[in-house]
C-alpha atoms as an extended CHARMM CRD file, in Angstrom:
* protein
*
       270  EXT
         1         1  MET       CA             71.4940000000       98.8120000000       98.8640000000  PROA      1               0.0000000000
         2         2  THR       CA             70.3630000000      101.5240000000      101.2660000000  PROA      2               0.0000000000
         3         3  PRO       CA             71.3730000000      102.2370000000      104.8770000000  PROA      3               0.0000000000
         4         4  ALA       CA             68.1890000000      100.4250000000      105.9520000000  PROA      4               0.0000000000
         5         5  ASP       CA             69.5420000000       97.2610000000      104.3110000000  PROA      5               0.0000000000
         6         6  VAL       CA             72.8010000000       97.2510000000      106.2610000000  PROA      6               0.0000000000
         7         7  GLU       CA             71.6120000000       95.4490000000      109.3870000000  PROA      7               0.0000000000
         8         8  PRO       CA             69.7010000000       92.6150000000      107.6730000000  PROA      8               0.0000000000
         9         9  ALA       CA             72.4490000000       92.2010000000      105.0660000000  PROA      9               0.0000000000
        10        10  ALA       CA             75.1790000000       92.0750000000      107.7200000000  PROA      10              0.0000000000
        11        11  GLU       CA             73.2230000000       89.5500000000      109.7690000000  PROA      11              0.0000000000
        12        12  ALA       CA             72.5800000000       87.3470000000      106.7280000000  PROA      12              0.0000000000
        13        13  ILE       CA             76.2440000000       87.4170000000      105.7140000000  PROA      13              0.0000000000
        14        14  LEU       CA             77.3670000000       86.6570000000      109.2670000000  PROA      14              0.0000000000
        15        15  ARG       CA             75.0740000000       83.6270000000      109.4380000000  PROA      15              0.0000000000
        16        16  THR       CA             76.8860000000       82.1200000000      106.4580000000  PROA      16              0.0000000000
        17        17  ASP       CA             80.3450000000       82.5070000000      108.0470000000  PROA      17              0.0000000000
        18        18  TRP       CA             81.4770000000       85.3360000000      105.7850000000  PROA      18              0.0000000000
        19        19  GLY       CA             82.4770000000       87.4770000000      108.7450000000  PROA      19              0.0000000000
        20        20  ASP       CA             81.0910000000       90.6840000000      110.2170000000  PROA      20              0.0000000000
        21        21  ARG       CA             80.7030000000       93.1260000000      107.3080000000  PROA      21              0.0000000000
        22        22  ARG       CA             78.5250000000       95.6390000000      109.1800000000  PROA      22              0.0000000000
        23        23  ARG       CA             80.9980000000       98.5270000000      109.3420000000  PROA      23              0.0000000000
        24        24  TYR       CA             82.0150000000       98.0170000000      105.7300000000  PROA      24              0.0000000000
        25        25  LEU       CA             78.3870000000       98.0130000000      104.5720000000  PROA      25              0.0000000000
        26        26  GLU       CA             77.7360000000      101.1610000000      106.6070000000  PROA      26              0.0000000000
        27        27  PHE       CA             80.6290000000      102.8000000000      104.7890000000  PROA      27              0.0000000000
        28        28  VAL       CA             79.6690000000      101.8350000000      101.2380000000  PROA      28              0.0000000000
        29        29  THR       CA             76.0170000000      102.8600000000      101.6570000000  PROA      29              0.0000000000
        30        30  ALA       CA             77.1760000000      106.3660000000      102.6230000000  PROA      30              0.0000000000
        31        31  HSD       CA             80.2880000000      106.8590000000      100.4730000000  PROA      31              0.0000000000
        32        32  PRO       CA             79.7910000000      108.6930000000       97.1480000000  PROA      32              0.0000000000
        33        33  GLN       CA             82.3760000000      106.6270000000       95.2310000000  PROA      33              0.0000000000
        34        34  ALA       CA             80.7860000000      103.3000000000       96.1980000000  PROA      34              0.0000000000
        35        35  ARG       CA             77.7870000000      101.6420000000       94.5440000000  PROA      35              0.0000000000
        36        36  PRO       CA             76.3200000000       98.8420000000       96.6700000000  PROA      36              0.0000000000
        37        37  PHE       CA             73.6080000000       96.4680000000       95.4630000000  PROA      37              0.0000000000
        38        38  ALA       CA             71.3080000000       94.0630000000       97.2880000000  PROA      38              0.0000000000
        39        39  ALA       CA             69.1840000000       91.1710000000       96.0660000000  PROA      39              0.0000000000
        40        40  ASP       CA             65.8040000000       90.9970000000       97.7830000000  PROA      40              0.0000000000
        41        41  VAL       CA             63.3890000000       88.0560000000       97.8570000000  PROA      41              0.0000000000
        42        42  ASP       CA             60.0780000000       88.6900000000       99.6360000000  PROA      42              0.0000000000
        43        43  GLY       CA             61.6510000000       91.4130000000      101.7700000000  PROA      43              0.0000000000
        44        44  ALA       CA             64.7260000000       89.3850000000      102.7710000000  PROA      44              0.0000000000
        45        45  ILE       CA             68.2660000000       90.2510000000      101.6670000000  PROA      45              0.0000000000
        46        46  VAL       CA             69.6540000000       87.1930000000       99.8650000000  PROA      46              0.0000000000
        47        47  GLY       CA             72.5950000000       88.7080000000       98.0030000000  PROA      47              0.0000000000
        48        48  THR       CA             75.0090000000       91.6360000000       97.8290000000  PROA      48              0.0000000000
        49        49  GLY       CA             77.4820000000       93.1340000000       95.3820000000  PROA      49              0.0000000000
        50        50  ILE       CA             79.5720000000       96.2830000000       95.7040000000  PROA      50              0.0000000000
        51        51  VAL       CA             81.7020000000       98.3280000000       93.3400000000  PROA      51              0.0000000000
        52        52  SER       CA             84.1690000000      101.0430000000       94.3500000000  PROA      52              0.0000000000
        53        53  LEU       CA             85.0330000000      103.6510000000       91.7150000000  PROA      53              0.0000000000
        54        54  ASN       CA             88.7400000000      104.5210000000       91.9310000000  PROA      54              0.0000000000
        55        55  GLY       CA             89.2290000000      106.7940000000       88.9650000000  PROA      55              0.0000000000
        56        56  PRO       CA             89.8780000000      104.6560000000       85.8710000000  PROA      56              0.0000000000
        57        57  VAL       CA             89.7790000000      101.4700000000       87.9410000000  PROA      57              0.0000000000
        58        58  ALA       CA             86.8200000000       99.8400000000       89.6870000000  PROA      58              0.0000000000
        59        59  TRP       CA             86.9800000000       97.2470000000       92.4360000000  PROA      59              0.0000000000
        60        60  ILE       CA             84.1830000000       94.6710000000       92.6070000000  PROA      60              0.0000000000
        61        61  GLY       CA             83.6550000000       92.8460000000       95.8770000000  PROA      61              0.0000000000
        62        62  THR       CA             81.3740000000       91.3330000000       98.4880000000  PROA      62              0.0000000000
        63        63  VAL       CA             79.4860000000       89.3860000000       95.8270000000  PROA      63              0.0000000000
        64        64  TRP       CA             77.6210000000       87.1550000000       98.2600000000  PROA      64              0.0000000000
        65        65  VAL       CA             74.4920000000       85.0280000000       97.8370000000  PROA      65              0.0000000000
        66        66  ASP       CA             72.6060000000       83.1800000000      100.5540000000  PROA      66              0.0000000000
        67        67  PRO       CA             73.3280000000       79.4390000000      100.1090000000  PROA      67              0.0000000000
        68        68  ALA       CA             69.5920000000       78.6910000000       99.8600000000  PROA      68              0.0000000000
        69        69  PHE       CA             69.3330000000       80.9350000000       96.7670000000  PROA      69              0.0000000000
        70        70  ARG       CA             72.5070000000       79.9910000000       94.9150000000  PROA      70              0.0000000000
        71        71  ARG       CA             72.5010000000       78.5720000000       91.3740000000  PROA      71              0.0000000000
        72        72  HSD       CA             69.5650000000       80.7810000000       90.4050000000  PROA      72              0.0000000000
        73        73  GLY       CA             71.5690000000       83.5140000000       88.6600000000  PROA      73              0.0000000000
        74        74  ILE       CA             71.5320000000       85.9920000000       91.5430000000  PROA      74              0.0000000000
        75        75  GLY       CA             75.3170000000       86.2070000000       91.8330000000  PROA      75              0.0000000000
        76        76  LEU       CA             75.6080000000       86.6690000000       88.0820000000  PROA      76              0.0000000000
        77        77  ALA       CA             72.9850000000       89.4350000000       88.0880000000  PROA      77              0.0000000000
        78        78  LEU       CA             74.7010000000       91.2350000000       90.9800000000  PROA      78              0.0000000000
        79        79  THR       CA             78.0900000000       91.0050000000       89.2820000000  PROA      79              0.0000000000
        80        80  ARG       CA             76.6690000000       92.3070000000       86.0010000000  PROA      80              0.0000000000
        81        81  ALA       CA             75.1090000000       95.2270000000       87.8720000000  PROA      81              0.0000000000
        82        82  THR       CA             78.4900000000       96.1830000000       89.3340000000  PROA      82              0.0000000000
        83        83  ILE       CA             80.2110000000       95.8260000000       85.9390000000  PROA      83              0.0000000000
        84        84  GLU       CA             77.6320000000       97.9830000000       84.1590000000  PROA      84              0.0000000000
        85        85  THR       CA             77.8190000000      100.6180000000       86.8780000000  PROA      85              0.0000000000
        86        86  ALA       CA             81.6150000000      100.7460000000       86.6800000000  PROA      86              0.0000000000
        87        87  GLU       CA             81.6380000000      100.9950000000       82.8970000000  PROA      87              0.0000000000
        88        88  ASP       CA             78.9270000000      103.6690000000       82.9150000000  PROA      88              0.0000000000
        89        89  ALA       CA             81.1400000000      105.6480000000       85.3160000000  PROA      89              0.0000000000
        90        90  GLY       CA             84.0160000000      105.5010000000       82.8230000000  PROA      90              0.0000000000
        91        91  CYS       CA             86.1370000000      102.8550000000       84.5200000000  PROA      91              0.0000000000
        92        92  ARG       CA             88.3110000000      101.0720000000       81.9590000000  PROA      92              0.0000000000
        93        93  THR       CA             89.7530000000       98.4090000000       84.2380000000  PROA      93              0.0000000000
        94        94  LEU       CA             87.8370000000       96.1560000000       86.6310000000  PROA      94              0.0000000000
        95        95  VAL       CA             89.5620000000       94.2670000000       89.4320000000  PROA      95              0.0000000000
        96        96  LEU       CA             88.4040000000       91.7170000000       91.9990000000  PROA      96              0.0000000000
        97        97  VAL       CA             89.6990000000       89.0400000000       94.3410000000  PROA      97              0.0000000000
        98        98  SER       CA             87.9520000000       85.7380000000       93.7970000000  PROA      98              0.0000000000
        99        99  THR       CA             86.9470000000       82.7810000000       95.9020000000  PROA      99              0.0000000000
       100       100  ASP       CA             87.3500000000       79.3290000000       94.3850000000  PROA      100             0.0000000000
       101       101  GLU       CA             83.5660000000       79.1070000000       94.0190000000  PROA      101             0.0000000000
       102       102  GLY       CA             83.1940000000       82.4370000000       92.2730000000  PROA      102             0.0000000000
       103       103  ARG       CA             86.1300000000       82.2300000000       89.8890000000  PROA      103             0.0000000000
       104       104  PRO       CA             84.3880000000       80.2550000000       87.0730000000  PROA      104             0.0000000000
       105       105  MET       CA             81.5810000000       82.8240000000       86.9390000000  PROA      105             0.0000000000
       106       106  TYR       CA             84.0060000000       85.7410000000       86.7830000000  PROA      106             0.0000000000
       107       107  GLU       CA             86.0160000000       84.0600000000       84.0430000000  PROA      107             0.0000000000
       108       108  ARG       CA             82.8350000000       83.5910000000       81.9910000000  PROA      108             0.0000000000
       109       109  LEU       CA             82.3210000000       87.3600000000       82.3070000000  PROA      109             0.0000000000
       110       110  GLY       CA             85.7350000000       88.0880000000       80.8180000000  PROA      110             0.0000000000
       111       111  PHE       CA             87.9230000000       88.3100000000       83.9090000000  PROA      111             0.0000000000
       112       112  GLU       CA             91.2850000000       86.5660000000       83.9480000000  PROA      112             0.0000000000
       113       113  VAL       CA             93.8690000000       85.9310000000       86.6380000000  PROA      113             0.0000000000
       114       114  GLN       CA             96.2750000000       88.8600000000       86.8220000000  PROA      114             0.0000000000
       115       115  THR       CA             98.3160000000       87.8030000000       89.8500000000  PROA      115             0.0000000000
       116       116  TRP       CA             97.9560000000       86.3520000000       93.3650000000  PROA      116             0.0000000000
       117       117  TYR       CA             97.7690000000       87.8820000000       96.8230000000  PROA      117             0.0000000000
       118       118  ARG       CA             99.9340000000       86.2280000000       99.4560000000  PROA      118             0.0000000000
       119       119  ILE       CA             98.6490000000       86.9810000000      102.9530000000  PROA      119             0.0000000000
       120       120  LEU       CA            101.3760000000       86.6100000000      105.5840000000  PROA      120             0.0000000000
       121       121  GLU       CA            101.1900000000       86.9870000000      109.3290000000  PROA      121             0.0000000000
       122       122  ALA       CA            103.6080000000       87.3980000000      112.2230000000  PROA      122             0.0000000000
       123       123  PRO       CA            103.3360000000       87.8550000000      115.9880000000  PROA      123             0.0000000000
       124       124  GLY       CA            103.5570000000       91.2920000000      117.5190000000  PROA      124             0.0000000000
       125       125  LEU       CA            106.8270000000       92.4710000000      119.0250000000  PROA      125             0.0000000000
       126       126  HSD       CA            107.6510000000       93.1490000000      122.6630000000  PROA      126             0.0000000000
       127       127  GLN       CA            109.8590000000       96.2070000000      122.4970000000  PROA      127             0.0000000000
       128       128  GLU       CA            109.6360000000       99.9140000000      123.1340000000  PROA      128             0.0000000000
       129       129  ALA       CA            112.0690000000      101.2450000000      120.5100000000  PROA      129             0.0000000000
       130       130  ARG       CA            110.3160000000      102.5040000000      117.3970000000  PROA      130             0.0000000000
       131       131  ASP       CA            111.7040000000      103.8260000000      114.1390000000  PROA      131             0.0000000000
       132       132  SER       CA            111.9650000000      107.5930000000      114.5710000000  PROA      132             0.0000000000
       133       133  ARG       CA            111.0580000000      108.1130000000      110.9160000000  PROA      133             0.0000000000
       134       134  ILE       CA            107.5000000000      106.8810000000      111.5220000000  PROA      134             0.0000000000
       135       135  ARG       CA            105.0370000000      109.4490000000      112.7980000000  PROA      135             0.0000000000
       136       136  PRO       CA            101.2700000000      110.0890000000      112.9160000000  PROA      136             0.0000000000
       137       137  PHE       CA             99.5070000000      111.4190000000      109.8380000000  PROA      137             0.0000000000
       138       138  ARG       CA             99.1800000000      115.1520000000      109.2320000000  PROA      138             0.0000000000
       139       139  PRO       CA             96.6220000000      116.6050000000      106.7820000000  PROA      139             0.0000000000
       140       140  ARG       CA             99.3980000000      118.0310000000      104.6180000000  PROA      140             0.0000000000
       141       141  ASP       CA            100.5440000000      114.4340000000      103.9400000000  PROA      141             0.0000000000
       142       142  LEU       CA             97.5000000000      113.6140000000      101.8250000000  PROA      142             0.0000000000
       143       143  ASP       CA             98.8530000000      114.7590000000       98.4650000000  PROA      143             0.0000000000
       144       144  SER       CA            102.1110000000      112.8310000000       98.8760000000  PROA      144             0.0000000000
       145       145  MET       CA            100.2290000000      109.7710000000      100.0780000000  PROA      145             0.0000000000
       146       146  ALA       CA             97.8760000000      109.9150000000       97.1030000000  PROA      146             0.0000000000
       147       147  ALA       CA            100.8290000000      110.1820000000       94.6970000000  PROA      147             0.0000000000
       148       148  LEU       CA            102.5430000000      107.1470000000       96.2500000000  PROA      148             0.0000000000
       149       149  ASP       CA             99.2570000000      105.2630000000       96.1990000000  PROA      149             0.0000000000
       150       150  THR       CA             98.4680000000      106.0060000000       92.5520000000  PROA      150             0.0000000000
       151       151  ALA       CA            101.9680000000      104.9980000000       91.4540000000  PROA      151             0.0000000000
       152       152  ALA       CA            101.6180000000      101.7030000000       93.3420000000  PROA      152             0.0000000000
       153       153  THR       CA             98.0420000000      100.7550000000       92.4540000000  PROA      153             0.0000000000
       154       154  GLY       CA             97.3400000000      102.5300000000       89.1570000000  PROA      154             0.0000000000
       155       155  GLU       CA             94.1560000000      103.8160000000       90.7970000000  PROA      155             0.0000000000
       156       156  ASP       CA             92.8480000000      107.0820000000       92.1820000000  PROA      156             0.0000000000
       157       157  ARG       CA             92.1110000000      106.1930000000       95.8020000000  PROA      157             0.0000000000
       158       158  ALA       CA             92.4180000000      109.7170000000       97.1780000000  PROA      158             0.0000000000
       159       159  HSD       CA             88.7500000000      109.5160000000       98.1750000000  PROA      159             0.0000000000
       160       160  LEU       CA             89.5070000000      106.5150000000      100.3990000000  PROA      160             0.0000000000
       161       161  LEU       CA             92.6270000000      108.0550000000      101.9140000000  PROA      161             0.0000000000
       162       162  THR       CA             90.6330000000      111.1970000000      102.6880000000  PROA      162             0.0000000000
       163       163  ALA       CA             87.8490000000      109.1590000000      104.2600000000  PROA      163             0.0000000000
       164       164  PHE       CA             90.1010000000      107.0220000000      106.4830000000  PROA      164             0.0000000000
       165       165  ALA       CA             93.3060000000      108.9430000000      107.2570000000  PROA      165             0.0000000000
       166       166  THR       CA             93.5030000000      110.5170000000      110.7190000000  PROA      166             0.0000000000
       167       167  PRO       CA             96.3360000000      110.8460000000      113.2510000000  PROA      167             0.0000000000
       168       168  ALA       CA             94.8450000000      107.8690000000      115.0980000000  PROA      168             0.0000000000
       169       169  THR       CA             94.4330000000      105.5460000000      112.0960000000  PROA      169             0.0000000000
       170       170  THR       CA             97.4430000000      106.4330000000      109.9470000000  PROA      170             0.0000000000
       171       171  ARG       CA            101.2250000000      106.3350000000      110.1800000000  PROA      171             0.0000000000
       172       172  VAL       CA            103.6470000000      107.6850000000      107.5910000000  PROA      172             0.0000000000
       173       173  LEU       CA            107.3640000000      107.1210000000      107.1530000000  PROA      173             0.0000000000
       174       174  GLU       CA            109.1520000000      110.4320000000      106.6150000000  PROA      174             0.0000000000
       175       175  ARG       CA            112.6430000000      110.2160000000      105.1440000000  PROA      175             0.0000000000
       176       176  ALA       CA            115.5210000000      112.4910000000      106.1360000000  PROA      176             0.0000000000
       177       177  ASP       CA            114.8800000000      114.7480000000      103.1440000000  PROA      177             0.0000000000
       178       178  GLY       CA            111.2620000000      115.2960000000      104.2040000000  PROA      178             0.0000000000
       179       179  THR       CA            109.6700000000      113.0970000000      101.5350000000  PROA      179             0.0000000000
       180       180  LEU       CA            107.3210000000      110.2630000000      102.4030000000  PROA      180             0.0000000000
       181       181  GLY       CA            108.6420000000      106.7430000000      101.9490000000  PROA      181             0.0000000000
       182       182  GLY       CA            105.3640000000      104.9970000000      102.6790000000  PROA      182             0.0000000000
       183       183  PHE       CA            102.2840000000      104.8170000000      104.8680000000  PROA      183             0.0000000000
       184       184  VAL       CA             99.7070000000      102.5710000000      106.4700000000  PROA      184             0.0000000000
       185       185  VAL       CA             96.0400000000      103.6220000000      106.7300000000  PROA      185             0.0000000000
       186       186  ARG       CA             93.6930000000      101.5800000000      108.8960000000  PROA      186             0.0000000000
       187       187  ALA       CA             90.0600000000      101.2180000000      107.8180000000  PROA      187             0.0000000000
       188       188  PRO       CA             87.2170000000      101.2420000000      110.3990000000  PROA      188             0.0000000000
       189       189  TRP       CA             86.8010000000       97.4620000000      110.0370000000  PROA      189             0.0000000000
       190       190  GLY       CA             90.4840000000       96.7430000000      110.6690000000  PROA      190             0.0000000000
       191       191  GLY       CA             92.1820000000       96.3630000000      107.2940000000  PROA      191             0.0000000000
       192       192  GLY       CA             95.2990000000       98.4070000000      106.6350000000  PROA      192             0.0000000000
       193       193  ALA       CA             96.3190000000       99.6970000000      103.2040000000  PROA      193             0.0000000000
       194       194  THR       CA            100.1210000000       99.7680000000      103.2460000000  PROA      194             0.0000000000
       195       195  ILE       CA            102.1900000000      101.3500000000      100.4640000000  PROA      195             0.0000000000
       196       196  ALA       CA            105.9880000000      101.6510000000      100.3170000000  PROA      196             0.0000000000
       197       197  PRO       CA            108.2210000000      101.5030000000       97.2370000000  PROA      197             0.0000000000
       198       198  ARG       CA            111.3310000000      100.3710000000       99.1780000000  PROA      198             0.0000000000
       199       199  VAL       CA            111.5200000000       97.0760000000      101.0470000000  PROA      199             0.0000000000
       200       200  GLU       CA            113.3730000000       98.6120000000      104.0050000000  PROA      200             0.0000000000
       201       201  ASP       CA            110.7080000000      101.3080000000      104.4370000000  PROA      201             0.0000000000
       202       202  ALA       CA            107.8740000000       98.7840000000      104.2060000000  PROA      202             0.0000000000
       203       203  VAL       CA            109.5410000000       96.5450000000      106.8070000000  PROA      203             0.0000000000
       204       204  ALA       CA            109.9200000000       99.5180000000      109.1460000000  PROA      204             0.0000000000
       205       205  ILE       CA            106.2000000000      100.2960000000      108.8060000000  PROA      205             0.0000000000
       206       206  LEU       CA            105.2320000000       96.6590000000      109.3700000000  PROA      206             0.0000000000
       207       207  ASP       CA            107.5440000000       96.3940000000      112.3830000000  PROA      207             0.0000000000
       208       208  GLY       CA            105.8740000000       99.5180000000      113.7850000000  PROA      208             0.0000000000
       209       209  ARG       CA            102.5330000000       97.7260000000      113.4670000000  PROA      209             0.0000000000
       210       210  ARG       CA            103.9690000000       94.6740000000      115.2260000000  PROA      210             0.0000000000
       211       211  ILE       CA            105.2670000000       96.8000000000      118.1040000000  PROA      211             0.0000000000
       212       212  ALA       CA            101.8850000000       98.5440000000      118.4340000000  PROA      212             0.0000000000
       213       213  ALA       CA            100.1060000000       95.1560000000      118.4510000000  PROA      213             0.0000000000
       214       214  GLY       CA            102.2840000000       93.6640000000      121.1880000000  PROA      214             0.0000000000
       215       215  PRO       CA            103.3090000000       90.0120000000      121.6060000000  PROA      215             0.0000000000
       216       216  ASP       CA             99.7870000000       88.7260000000      122.3180000000  PROA      216             0.0000000000
       217       217  ARG       CA             98.4100000000       89.6710000000      118.9090000000  PROA      217             0.0000000000
       218       218  ARG       CA             99.2770000000       88.8900000000      115.3120000000  PROA      218             0.0000000000
       219       219  VAL       CA             99.7310000000       91.2440000000      112.3610000000  PROA      219             0.0000000000
       220       220  ARG       CA             98.9690000000       90.5330000000      108.7020000000  PROA      220             0.0000000000
       221       221  ALA       CA            100.4490000000       91.8450000000      105.4700000000  PROA      221             0.0000000000
       222       222  GLY       CA             99.1820000000       91.3230000000      101.9230000000  PROA      222             0.0000000000
       223       223  LEU       CA            101.8040000000       91.1160000000       99.1870000000  PROA      223             0.0000000000
       224       224  LEU       CA            101.4710000000       90.2780000000       95.5110000000  PROA      224             0.0000000000
       225       225  THR       CA            103.5790000000       87.5920000000       93.8550000000  PROA      225             0.0000000000
       226       226  GLU       CA            105.4890000000       90.2850000000       91.9170000000  PROA      226             0.0000000000
       227       227  ASN       CA            106.9870000000       91.4540000000       95.2270000000  PROA      227             0.0000000000
       228       228  ALA       CA            109.5190000000       88.6330000000       95.3430000000  PROA      228             0.0000000000
       229       229  ALA       CA            112.0610000000       90.6360000000       97.3630000000  PROA      229             0.0000000000
       230       230  GLY       CA            109.4580000000       91.5650000000       99.9670000000  PROA      230             0.0000000000
       231       231  LEU       CA            108.1610000000       88.0180000000      100.2770000000  PROA      231             0.0000000000
       232       232  GLU       CA            111.6940000000       86.6720000000      100.6820000000  PROA      232             0.0000000000
       233       233  HSD       CA            112.5090000000       89.2410000000      103.3660000000  PROA      233             0.0000000000
       234       234  LEU       CA            109.3580000000       88.6640000000      105.4070000000  PROA      234             0.0000000000
       235       235  VAL       CA            109.6370000000       84.8670000000      105.2950000000  PROA      235             0.0000000000
       236       236  ALA       CA            113.2560000000       85.1220000000      106.4370000000  PROA      236             0.0000000000
       237       237  ALA       CA            112.0610000000       87.3550000000      109.3030000000  PROA      237             0.0000000000
       238       238  GLY       CA            109.5850000000       84.7030000000      110.4890000000  PROA      238             0.0000000000
       239       239  TRP       CA            106.3860000000       85.7050000000      108.7160000000  PROA      239             0.0000000000
       240       240  THR       CA            104.2740000000       82.7390000000      107.6080000000  PROA      240             0.0000000000
       241       241  GLU       CA            101.6640000000       82.4590000000      104.8650000000  PROA      241             0.0000000000
       242       242  ALA       CA             98.0680000000       82.3850000000      106.1530000000  PROA      242             0.0000000000
       243       243  TRP       CA             96.3060000000       82.0890000000      102.7880000000  PROA      243             0.0000000000
       244       244  ARG       CA             96.4130000000       83.2260000000       99.1970000000  PROA      244             0.0000000000
       245       245  ALA       CA             93.8430000000       84.2870000000       96.6140000000  PROA      245             0.0000000000
       246       246  PRO       CA             93.7900000000       85.1640000000       92.9130000000  PROA      246             0.0000000000
       247       247  ARG       CA             93.4030000000       88.7430000000       91.7650000000  PROA      247             0.0000000000
       248       248  LEU       CA             91.3930000000       88.9150000000       88.5270000000  PROA      248             0.0000000000
       249       249  ILE       CA             91.2340000000       91.7210000000       85.9670000000  PROA      249             0.0000000000
       250       250  ARG       CA             89.0180000000       92.7250000000       83.0400000000  PROA      250             0.0000000000
       251       251  GLY       CA             89.6420000000       95.5760000000       80.5960000000  PROA      251             0.0000000000
       252       252  ASP       CA             92.6990000000       97.7450000000       80.0760000000  PROA      252             0.0000000000
       253       253  PRO       CA             95.9990000000       96.6480000000       81.6360000000  PROA      253             0.0000000000
       254       254  LEU       CA             97.1960000000       98.6280000000       84.6430000000  PROA      254             0.0000000000
       255       255  ARG       CA            100.1930000000      100.9040000000       84.8990000000  PROA      255             0.0000000000
       256       256  TRP       CA            101.1480000000      100.0550000000       88.4650000000  PROA      256             0.0000000000
       257       257  ARG       CA            103.9200000000       98.8830000000       90.7880000000  PROA      257             0.0000000000
       258       258  PRO       CA            102.6410000000       95.8220000000       92.6480000000  PROA      258             0.0000000000
       259       259  GLU       CA            105.9290000000       95.4550000000       94.5220000000  PROA      259             0.0000000000
       260       260  SER       CA            104.9970000000       98.6640000000       96.4150000000  PROA      260             0.0000000000
       261       261  ILE       CA            101.7840000000       97.1540000000       97.8600000000  PROA      261             0.0000000000
       262       262  TRP       CA            102.0500000000       95.5470000000      101.3320000000  PROA      262             0.0000000000
       263       263  GLY       CA             98.4890000000       95.5850000000      102.6820000000  PROA      263             0.0000000000
       264       264  GLN       CA             94.8510000000       96.2560000000      101.8100000000  PROA      264             0.0000000000
       265       265  PHE       CA             91.7980000000       98.0730000000      103.1680000000  PROA      265             0.0000000000
       266       266  ASN       CA             90.0480000000       94.7940000000      102.3460000000  PROA      266             0.0000000000
       267       267  HSD       CA             89.7200000000       92.6120000000       99.2650000000  PROA      267             0.0000000000
       268       268  ALA       CA             86.7270000000       94.5820000000       98.0110000000  PROA      268             0.0000000000
       269       269  LEU       CA             88.5040000000       97.9560000000       97.9500000000  PROA      269             0.0000000000
       270       270  GLY       CA             92.1330000000       96.9710000000       97.4640000000  PROA      270             0.0000000000
């Protein structure tokens, strides 16, 4: 996929009710650690597939095929292209979030269910008081953020943190001893990667998002089933489940801490 493909691909995806992916496609066609693919039939974009290279781990996502061209092997070919690209780049673990329709194909390619994402939502809060430990991002935070992120995900996503983190898009929680307890980084298309090893720090970050949103908007969080304590706390605080989806894996097992993950850039980047 090239930058010239972004507009027709985004329009085609939008027509099939997959949402507005324009800003995400603009990002992946320009970002050096992303490899986007497009399927073209007579000059028309009829399929997409994208892989993000996060050190030893690759994320596969946005495997979409126009309904009129499904069941012709296009989705399989796009997925194989992303797999081959990831493996050629040295990635030993491949991860994706599957739709119900796509899961049988991924399982035939050697993926298996690793865990499940639970997407919860809650209304914004009408209050002025904010946790004094939460502050805007500073460039010197990047190394600490990357260390927290790698411990949580098992990936090297420093390239994404560097691309997205600014004082306007990012909040960190600074503990009394000066160390970082967690962060949230908003992507240009709206997703927010949220990492915090402690439940109380994660809740403070999420409450800060709810205060910023205000009572007329809703806020989402994405937890994995391993984060039983976090799920229990949020449900008790009035969060409700919006949807859930399986996270599939192929290759080497991850050394990660899924209980530290509270939100995603999107389900094609993690």
